[in-house]
C-alpha positions as CSV (number, residue, x, y, z in Angstrom):
1,X,194.5,208.8,197.1
2,X,192.6,208.0,194.0
3,X,192.5,211.7,193.1
4,X,196.3,211.8,193.3
5,X,196.6,208.8,191.0
6,X,194.2,210.4,188.5
7,X,196.1,213.7,188.7
8,X,199.4,211.9,188.0
9,X,197.8,210.0,185.1
10,X,196.4,213.3,183.7
11,X,199.8,215.0,184.1
12,X,201.5,212.1,182.3
13,X,198.9,212.3,179.5
14,X,199.4,216.0,179.2
15,X,203.2,215.5,178.9
16,X,202.7,212.8,176.3
17,X,200.4,215.1,174.3
18,X,203.0,217.9,174.5
19,X,205.7,215.6,173.3
20,X,203.5,214.5,170.4
21,X,202.9,218.1,169.5
22,X,206.6,218.9,169.5
23,X,207.3,215.8,167.4
24,X,204.5,216.7,165.0
25,X,206.1,220.1,164.5
26,X,209.6,218.6,164.0
27,X,208.3,216.1,161.5
28,X,206.3,218.7,159.6
29,X,209.4,220.9,159.3
30,X,211.5,217.9,158.2
31,X,208.9,216.9,155.7
32,X,208.8,220.4,154.2
33,X,212.6,220.4,153.9
34,X,212.6,217.0,152.3
35,X,209.9,218.1,149.8
36,X,212.0,221.2,148.9
37,X,215.1,219.0,148.5
38,X,213.1,216.6,146.3
39,X,211.9,219.4,144.1
40,X,215.5,220.7,143.7
41,X,216.8,217.2,142.8
42,X,214.0,216.8,140.3
43,X,214.9,220.1,138.7
44,X,218.5,219.3,138.6
45,X,217.8,215.8,137.1
46,X,215.7,217.4,134.4
47,X,218.5,219.8,133.5
48,X,221.0,217.0,133.4
49,X,218.8,214.9,131.1
50,X,218.4,217.9,128.8
51,X,222.2,218.4,128.8
52,X,222.7,214.7,128.1
53,X,220.3,214.8,125.2
54,X,222.1,217.8,123.7
55,X,225.5,216.1,124.1
56,X,224.1,213.0,122.5
57,X,222.7,214.9,119.6
58,X,226.0,216.7,119.0
59,X,228.0,213.5,119.1
60,X,225.6,211.9,116.7
61,X,226.0,214.9,114.4
62,X,229.8,214.7,114.6
63,X,229.7,211.0,113.8
64,X,227.5,211.7,110.7
65,X,229.9,214.4,109.5
66,X,232.9,212.1,110.0
67,X,231.2,209.3,108.1
68,X,230.4,211.8,105.3
69,X,234.0,212.9,105.2
70,X,235.1,209.2,104.9
71,X,233.0,208.8,101.8
72,X,234.6,211.7,100.1
């Protein structure tokens, strides 16, 4: 009787370990996907910041030219 209980416990433990292995694989895959997505967002953010700085520079240049035209 005790042997059956031990076998049941062992089988249950094996099932839990198998479930944890599957979960580890799923979480690892999800983690890699999230890291790739984060890298893409960071790259896109850097590009947008660069575009914003360029636009800001152009607007400031236009304002300066308009002010110079007003003085003439």
